[in-house]
C-alpha positions, 0 to 999 in steps of 0.5 A, a space after each residue: 055528360 053520359 060519356 062512356 068508353 067506346 066498346 072494343 072492336 069485335 074479334 073475327 072469331 066467335 067462341 062456340 061450345 062443342 058440347 052440351 052439359 047436362 043439369 038443371 038449375 043445380 050445378 053439375 060437376 061432370 067434366 066438360 070438353 073445351 068450349 071451342 076457340 076464343 078470339 085471337 087476342 091477349 088484351 086490348 089491341 094486342 093480337 097474338 102472333 107467332 112472336 107472341 103466341 097464345 098460352 095453352 089453356 088448361 083443360 076444362 076443370 072436371 068440377 066446373 058447375 054449369 047451369 041450365 040457362 046460363 054460360 059457365 066461363 072459365 078464365 085463363 090462368 092469371 086473369 082473375 086478379 082484376 075481377 077480384 079487385 072489382 074490375 067489371 070487364 073481361 076481354 075475350 083474350 082472358 077466356 079459356 072455356 065457354 060452356 053453355 047450359 043445355 037450355 041456353 040459346 047463345 045470344 049476345 047479353 046472356 047471363 054467365 057465371 064466371 070461374 077461375 082456372 080452378 073452377 072457383 066461382 068469381 061472380 055473375 054477369 052477362 056475356 057477348 061473344 061478338 064483343 071484345 069486352 066479352 063479359 061484363 060483371 054485375 055481382 062478384 062472389 064474396 066467398 068463392 062458393 058457387 051458388 046452388 041457384 045462379 042469381 037472377 040478373 033481373 033481381 040484381 038490376 032492381 037491387 042495383 037501382 035501389 042501391 044507386 038511389 040510396 047513394 044519391 040520397 046520401 048526397 041530398 039528391 034530389 034537393 030543393 035546388 037540384 032535381 037533375 042528377 045521375 041516378 045510375 052511372 053504368 059500371 060505377 053502380 054495377 050496372 054496366 051498359 046502363 046510365 040513368 039520369 033523373 029529370 024532375 018527375 021522370 028518367 032518361 035511360 041510355 043503354 049501350 050493351 045487349 045485356 042491358 037491353 034484354 033487361 030494359 023492362 026491369 029497369 023501367 019497372 023499377 024506375 016507375 016503382 021509384 016514382 018516375 012518371 015517365 021513362 025514356 030509353 035511348 040507344 046511343 048513336 055511336 053504339 058498337 055493331 057487336 051489341 046488335 042494337 039499333 043506333 039512335 033507337 028510342 023507347 018510351 014508357 008513360 007520357 014523355 014531355 018534349 021538354 022539361 024544366 029542371 033545377 040545377 044548383 038553383 038555376 032553371 034549365 030546359 032539357 029534352 029527354 028524347 033528344 039533345 045530347 046523350 040522356 038530354 043533359 050533362 049532369 057531371 059538371 054540376 059541382 064544378 059549375 059552383 067551384 068555377 063560379 067562385 072565381 067569376 065575380 067582376 071578371 070577363 068570362 068566356 065559356 067555350 064549347 058552352 053547350 047549354 051554358 052551365 059554366 056561363 050561367 053560374 058565372 053570371 049569377 056569381 057577379 061576373 062583369 060580362 059572360 060570353 058563351 060560344 058553341 058550334 051549335 046554333 041550337 045550343 047558343 039559342 038555349 043559352 039565351 033562353 036559360 039567361 031569360 028564364 033566370 034573369 041573368 045577363 049572358 051573351 051567346 053566339 054560334 061559332 068556332 071556339 078556337 077561332 074566337 080564342 085566337 081573336 081574343 089573343 090579339 086584343 090588348 091585355 086589359 080587354 081579354 077575358 080573365 076567366 076562360 073555360 074550355 070544355 070540348 067534346 071527346 077527342 079520343 074515341 079509341 086507343 089509336 086516337 089518343 096521340 091525335 087527341 092530345 095534339 088537339 087538346 094542346 092546340 086548344 089550350 095554347 089558344 086559350 092560354 094566349 087569350 087569357 088576361 095575364 093573371 087570369 084563370 083557365 078552366 081546361 076540361 077533358 071528357 076523353 077517358 082514354 086520356 089519362 090524368 097524368 098525360 092531360 096535365 103534361 099536355 097543359 104544361 107543354 101547351 104553356 111552354 108553347 104559349 109562352 106563359 107560366 101556369 100554376 095548377 090550383 086543382 084537378 077536379 072530376 065529376 060530381 059524386 053522383 057519378 061514382 066509379 069502381 076503384 079498379 075501373 080506371 076507364 070509368 074516370 073520364 072527366 078531368 077539370 084543371 083549374 090553372 092560373 095563367 101568368 106572363 113569363 117572368 
């Protein structure tokens, strides 16, 4: 699932430089006037007010380096620590001065050099004055020494894609049994705003920021150099307006097939690179499909929000007595049935409302209920203000699932909402058990497969939570 945290709402005021510093690609150390006003924010969703005024920024450091075709950005005191720890985002409220080079047109996604309040070099990324996430980092500085020539973003993107491919080879991807996997995981591979999934001989790319959109030709060229016979690039339909991209836009390079058959843990699955969900397929649950299948032998398995049947197909192959997949999309249900035929597996599928079906199952005698229930709903929390409501939805869903599980059976409860933290997710499960009148034991909390790495400091990137829960009748 290529599920990334939504961009922040753009702030009402844009920073604008009031002076043009001189100099070419070599850094200049002449004093610069302040580069205009910054958006009136002190962090995500926390506006300044008369009660919480913005701290005054120090003057532009007199030794601030500038570059001909890049923005030099100075941070406010105390805001550099996350960057030094490897966090790839800088919110607009952290920026003190924005000083563009003399040859620069200040457009969304332009290259930027980042400095702390003492003009110490922190690294390079790209800048969007319209976005609440104003700076996205691509490379940090190991020694705080500014380069005479600022690194080229195109060269860095090529390097990052090669590093990403090497990381996947360490995990034996691709392999004889799997040729559908995540090649580049946005911030996790230091490519913020760019997600790449390999599907057999081609690649499906999702771009969600103006900075990466400017580099799409470089991305395509590198993927072709890595052996891709075709590449498709998509802009998500929920793209934030601040990025200035056309939602749902698709560009292609090479003969992109309407449908391609891939290997997923030895199963044959059909993927639509130019359509369907996100890049065309969710690869993040691949290892979890195998893990959950270990519980499936001899059981009645109910796979809710099944999409194309990943959990259900693996359960059937592992010897489940019965597998029923349910999804709100008729197309998804039809795809599950096609996958069952392709793999010669006994799987049932239907289009319907998962919660309604779970409540029907709860009315059955215990021995007729499923003994393994999987719930993998869509993202319920798309913004910070929606977290409380999302937790209520998760709780209602988990209550229904726990009541539908045969006593002594298993619930696999998933959440792809990055804004819902693991602790809050687990507390919700405990609360749902109390409401459902059952006793639960958490056996394991899983995440995505290792081809979905994250930056250690970037908690926002760790979105997927998969809880394996034993459900018992209350003693």
